[in-house]
Each structure stands twice: as C-alpha cells, then as structure tokens.
N, C-alpha and C positions, 0 to 999 in steps of 0.2 A: 613959126612952125615951118618946117621944110615940107614942101609938097612934092610928092613923087609923081612921076609921069611914066606910063608904060613905054612911050616912045623913047625916052632916055634910057630905060633899062634895055630895050631892044638894041639901041645904038651901042650901048656898052658891050653887049654880047657880040654884036657884029664886029666891033673893034678888036675884041679878044680873038674872034675867029680869023681876023685878018692879021693877027699878031702885031697890031698897031699900037705900040706902047706910047707913042707921041699923042695919038688921038685919045687914048685912055687918060693920059696925064692931063690933057686939056679939060676933060670932064670931071676930074677929081677935085674935091675941095682941099684946101691946104691941110685940114685936119683929117683927111681921109684915113679910114681904119679898115684893114682887111684882116679877117679872122678865118683861118683855114679849118679844115675838119678835125684837126687835132688841137684846136684852141691856141695855136701860135698866132701872134699878132704882128702886123706890120703897120706902123703908124707914120703918117705923113706921106704926101704925094711924091716926094723925091725918092724916098725909100721904096715906095710901092712901084714906081716906074722901074727902078733897078731890079726889083724882084720879078716884075713881069718880063723884063728883058731876059733875065736868067732862066725863068720858067719856059719861055718860048724857045730858048736855045736847047734846054734839056728835053723838051717835048715838042719837036717841030710839027707834029701832026695834031696837036691839041686843038680841040674845038668843042664848043658847047652847042647842043641841040635842044632847043626849047620844045617841049611837048605840049605844055599848057602855060598860060600866063593869065593872071587875074589881079584886079585891084580890090582891096577891102580895107575900109577904115584908114585910108592914106598909107597903106602898105601894098607893096607889089609882091605877089607870090609867083615864083617861077618853078615849074617842074621841068626837070631836064631828063633826057634819056641818053 
C-alpha cells in the first residue's frame, strides 16, 4: 500500500509554484499518471515532465494556492483557491 504524506503533497505544490519540472520529476513514480479536469491522461514520468515544461511555458504565472489540506483514510484532500 502506498502511504501518502501531507508534506510530500505540499512539496509537490511548492515545486509546481517554482515551475521546477526537474524537482517534480524526482518525486514522480515511473508509472505516474496525471488526469486533468477534462479527463485527459498523461502517463509516465517522462511524458509528465515534458507536459509540465510545456504548461509552465504557456502559463508563466501559474501557481497553486492551497486554502485547506487534510488527510483522511490514507487520502490527501487539497482545496485550492
């Protein structure tokens, strides 16, 4: 079983806000899966890193602001504003 840790989620968000795709890559599992709000999937850490690089180029001001974060039954719930 994979154990989630709030500190890892916060670090991931920090790396996104720094536009640090190398740091994100280091945290990703080989079978990393990203699903966007329109159900598009990016599978694998190499493709995900390329996607983050492109996203940061398209949206240089992009950042995530966490308004609340909680852990429940080995799930991390993040509310963003």
